[in-house]
C-alpha positions in Angstrom: 0.0 0.0 0.0 1.4 3.4 -1.0 0.5 6.8 0.3 0.4 10.1 -1.7 0.0 13.6 -0.2 -1.3 16.0 -2.8 -1.5 19.7 -2.1 -1.1 23.2 -3.4 2.5 24.4 -2.9 1.4 27.5 -0.9 1.3 27.9 2.9 -2.2 26.6 3.3 -1.6 23.4 1.3 1.8 22.6 2.8 0.7 23.3 6.4 -2.4 21.2 6.0 -0.5 18.2 4.9 2.3 18.9 7.4 -0.3 18.7 10.3 -1.6 15.4 9.1 1.9 13.9 8.8 2.9 15.1 12.2 -0.2 13.4 13.6 0.1 10.3 11.4 3.7 9.7 10.6 4.1 7.4 7.6 6.1 7.3 4.4 4.3 9.3 1.7 5.0 10.7 -1.7 4.4 14.5 -1.8 2.8 15.8 -5.0 2.8 19.6 -5.1 3.7 22.5 -7.4 3.3 26.1 -8.1 0.4 28.2 -6.8 -1.6 28.0 -10.0 -0.9 24.3 -10.7 -4.3 23.2 -9.5 -5.0 20.0 -11.5 -2.4 17.9 -9.7 -4.6 14.9 -8.9 -4.4 13.6 -12.5 -0.6 13.1 -12.0 -1.0 10.7 -9.1 -0.3 7.1 -10.1 -2.3 5.6 -7.2 -3.8 2.1 -7.6 -6.3 -0.1 -5.7 -5.4 -0.2 -2.0 -3.4 3.0 -2.0 -4.3 6.1 0.1 -4.3 9.7 -1.2 -4.6 12.8 1.0 -5.6 15.9 -0.9 -5.4 19.4 0.7 -6.1 22.8 -0.7 -6.9 21.8 -4.3 -10.2 22.7 -5.9 -12.3 19.5 -6.2 -14.0 21.2 -9.1 -10.8 21.3 -11.0 -9.8 17.8 -10.0 -13.2 16.1 -10.3 -12.5 13.7 -13.1 -9.2 12.6 -11.6 -10.9 12.1 -8.2 -13.6 9.8 -9.7 -10.9 7.9 -11.6 -9.0 7.2 -8.4 -12.1 6.3 -6.4 -13.3 3.9 -9.1 -9.8 2.3 -9.2 -10.1 1.4 -5.5 -8.1 4.2 -4.0 -9.1 5.6 -0.6 -9.1 9.4 -0.7 -9.3 12.0 2.1 -10.1 15.4 0.7 -9.7 18.6 2.8 -10.4 21.9 1.0 -12.2 25.3 1.1 -12.8 26.0 -2.6 -16.2 26.0 -4.1 -17.4 22.7 -5.7 -20.7 22.1 -7.4 -21.1 18.5 -6.1 -19.1 16.3 -3.8 -19.1 12.7 -5.0 -20.8 10.2 -2.7 -18.4 7.2 -2.5 -17.5 4.8 0.3 -13.8 5.4 -0.3 -14.0 9.2 -0.1 -13.8 11.2 3.2 -14.4 14.8 2.3 -14.0 17.8 4.6 -15.2 20.7 2.4 -16.1 24.1 3.9 -16.2 27.2 1.6 -16.8 29.8 4.3 -14.6 32.9 3.6 -13.1 32.7 7.1 -11.6 29.2 6.9 -8.8 27.6 4.9 -7.6 24.1 4.4 -5.1 24.4 7.3 -7.8 25.4 9.7 -10.0 22.5 8.4 -7.2 20.1 9.1 -6.8 21.7 12.5 -10.5 20.9 13.1 -10.0 17.3 12.1 -7.0 16.9 14.4 -8.6 18.7 17.3 -6.0 21.4 17.3 -3.0 19.1 18.0 -0.7 21.1 15.8 -2.5 24.4 15.8 0.6 26.6 15.5 1.2 25.2 12.0 -2.5 25.7 11.2 -1.9 29.4 12.1 1.0 29.6 9.7 -1.3 28.3 6.9 -4.0 30.8 7.9 -1.7 33.7 8.0 -0.3 32.8 4.6 -3.9 32.6 3.3 -4.6 36.2 4.4 -6.8 35.2 7.4 -4.8 37.3 9.9 -7.8 38.2 12.1 -8.9 34.5 12.5 -5.3 33.4 13.1 -4.7 36.2 15.7 -7.7 35.1 17.7 -6.6 31.4 17.7 -3.0 32.4 18.5 -4.2 34.4 21.5 -6.0 31.3 22.7 -2.7 29.5 22.7 -1.1 32.2 24.7 1.2 33.4 21.9 2.4 37.0 22.4 2.4 39.7 19.8 6.0 39.0 18.8 5.4 35.3 18.3 2.2 35.9 16.3 4.3 38.3 14.1 6.9 35.6 13.6 4.2 33.1 12.5 2.6 35.6 10.2 5.8 36.4 8.4 6.6 32.7 8.0 3.1 32.0 6.6 3.4 34.9 4.2 6.9 33.9 3.1 5.8 30.3 2.4 2.8 31.5 0.5 4.9 34.0 -1.5 7.3 31.2 -2.5 4.6 29.3 -4.3 4.1 32.0 -7.0 5.7 32.2 -10.3 5.5 30.9 -13.9 8.0 28.1 -13.4 10.5 26.8 -10.9 13.1 29.4 -11.9 10.9 32.1 -10.3 10.9 30.4 -6.9 13.4 30.6 -4.2 13.0 27.0 -3.1 10.9 24.2 -4.6 7.8 23.4 -2.5 8.9 19.8 -2.0 12.2 20.9 -0.6 10.6 23.5 1.6 8.1 21.0 3.0 11.0 18.6 3.8 12.5 21.3 6.0 9.2 22.4 7.6 8.1 18.9 8.6 11.3 18.4 10.7 9.7 20.6 13.4 6.5 20.0 15.4 6.3 23.7 16.2 7.0 26.5 13.6 8.8 28.6 16.2 11.3 25.8 16.5 11.8 25.9 12.8 12.5 29.6 13.0 15.1 29.1 15.7 17.0 26.4 13.9 16.5 27.1 10.2 17.1 30.3 8.2 14.5 29.6 5.5 11.9 31.7 7.2 14.0 34.8 7.4 15.4 34.2 3.9 11.9 34.1 2.4 10.8 37.1 4.3 13.7 39.2 3.2 13.2 38.3 -0.5 9.4 38.9 -0.2 10.0 42.4 1.4 12.4 43.4 -1.4 9.8 42.4 -4.0 7.0 44.1 -2.2 8.9 47.4 -2.2 9.1 47.2 -6.0 5.4 46.5 -6.2 4.5 49.3 -3.8 6.2 51.8 -6.2 3.7 51.1 -9.0 0.8 53.4 -9.7 -2.6 52.6 -8.1 -5.7 53.2 -10.1 -9.3 53.6 -8.9 -12.1 51.4 -10.3 -15.2 53.3 -9.2 -15.5 54.0 -5.5 -15.3 50.4 -4.3 -12.2 49.0 -5.9 -8.6 49.7 -6.9 -6.2 48.0 -9.4 -2.5 48.0 -10.0 -0.5 46.9 -13.0 2.8 45.0 -12.6 5.4 44.5 -15.4 6.5 41.1 -16.7 9.4 40.3 -14.3 10.4 37.5 -12.0 9.9 39.7 -8.9 6.3 40.6 -10.0 5.4 37.0 -10.7 6.6 36.0 -7.2 5.0 38.9 -5.3 1.6 39.2 -7.0 -0.3 37.3 -4.3 1.4 38.9 -1.4 1.0 42.3 -3.0 -2.7 41.7 -3.4 -3.0 40.8 0.2 -1.1 43.9 1.3 -3.4 46.1 -0.7 -6.4 44.4 0.7 -5.2 45.0 4.3 -4.4 48.7 3.5 -8.0 49.5 2.6 -10.4 46.8 3.9 -13.5 48.4 2.5 -12.3 48.1 -1.1 -11.7 45.3 -3.5 -8.2 45.1 -5.1 -7.0 43.6 -8.3 -3.3 43.1 -9.3 -2.7 42.6 -13.0 0.7 41.3 -13.9 1.7 41.5 -17.6 2.4 38.2 -19.1 5.3 37.5 -21.5 2.9 35.9 -24.0 0.4 38.8 -23.9 -2.5 39.6 -21.6 -2.4 39.5 -17.8 -2.3 37.2 -14.8 -4.8 38.5 -12.3 -4.9 38.2 -8.5 -8.2 39.6 -7.0 -9.2 40.2 -3.4 -12.7 41.0 -2.3 -13.0 43.7 0.4 -11.9 42.4 3.8 -15.0 44.1 5.2 -17.2 42.0 2.9 -15.1 38.9 1.9 -17.3 37.4 -0.8 -17.8 37.3 -4.6 -14.1 37.2 -5.8 -14.5 33.6 -7.1 -17.8 34.4 -8.9 -16.2 37.6 -10.4 -13.2 35.8 -11.8 -15.3 33.0 -13.2 -16.7 35.5 -15.7 -13.2 35.8 -17.2 -12.3 32.1 -17.1 -10.7 32.2 -13.6 -11.8 30.9 -10.2 -10.7 30.6 -6.5 -12.4 31.4 -3.2 -15.0 33.9 -2.0 -12.4 36.2 -0.6 -9.5 35.7 -3.0 -9.5 34.5 -6.5 -7.5 34.8 -9.8 -7.4 34.6 -13.5 -4.6 32.7 -15.3 -5.0 34.6 -18.5 -6.9 37.8 -19.1 -6.5 38.8 -22.8 -5.6 42.4 -23.5 -8.9 42.8 -25.3 -10.8 42.0 -22.1 -9.0 44.6 -20.0 -11.6 47.4 -20.5 -14.5 45.0 -19.6 -12.6 43.8 -16.6 -12.0 47.3 -15.2 -15.6 48.3 -15.9 -17.1 45.3 -14.2 -14.7 45.7 -11.3 -15.9 49.3 -10.8 -19.5 48.1 -10.9 -19.1 45.0 -8.8 -21.0 44.3 -5.5 -19.2 42.2 -2.9 -20.0 40.1 0.1 -21.1 36.6 0.8 
């Protein structure tokens, strides 16, 4: 019997799997990738009798591959917070799906494990831009302000590392990063003994400074957007920058449009933090997807830019 752990390569995905493996140590093949590599389940060579854990990957995008595995006799545990039209009913599937805007996959795994490795769940939540939720849970653990800040920076750094067009844009491959994270039952221990957290934070801060120097444009009274050039730093920082903008003006939606080398734009959208809903529905109009509070578009053609800005200005948010 083989085990496969399949997850998004961002903070939420890695920290969800990490919690499970700390609670249930066992050899497993990690299958992960870049932030926008969502259809990972189709790459898993599992067969009858094998076990697959899936975290923080849209079931909607992986539906056909999931059915294939289940029909082949693979047991699947699926933990995710992205919208799905229908969860299959199958004896071999254990699904924990919650699309509430205030949860993420790491927090769902925390729920399944009764909080056994909550500090790592907090890292995932901070990385997924759920700072208020994470702060409240951290206070319940007795973590002081400095410790919460350390976990926030670690989560944001791990999340930042997942962005890019290919591996050359990343500081460290998600598989290699996970191997270093899972050595420590508590993320503060990682920060004391491994420099990866501070290294990712320094690179992220440098990229953010370049992004913050770009012009900000209004889209009506309820939204703002920023254009980024086609560059390695902009590909890495697009998600972190969108989160930073969202935190700076919680009443407004924010879109970051990063020019793509083959034309058009990659888009990262955040619904207003004061009304975290509708981002996924908005991006679906342009072939994208995501979550209620945060979503994206892999390719927005140049010809669609005027319609995108017009609809962003007219959008209504909230779940």
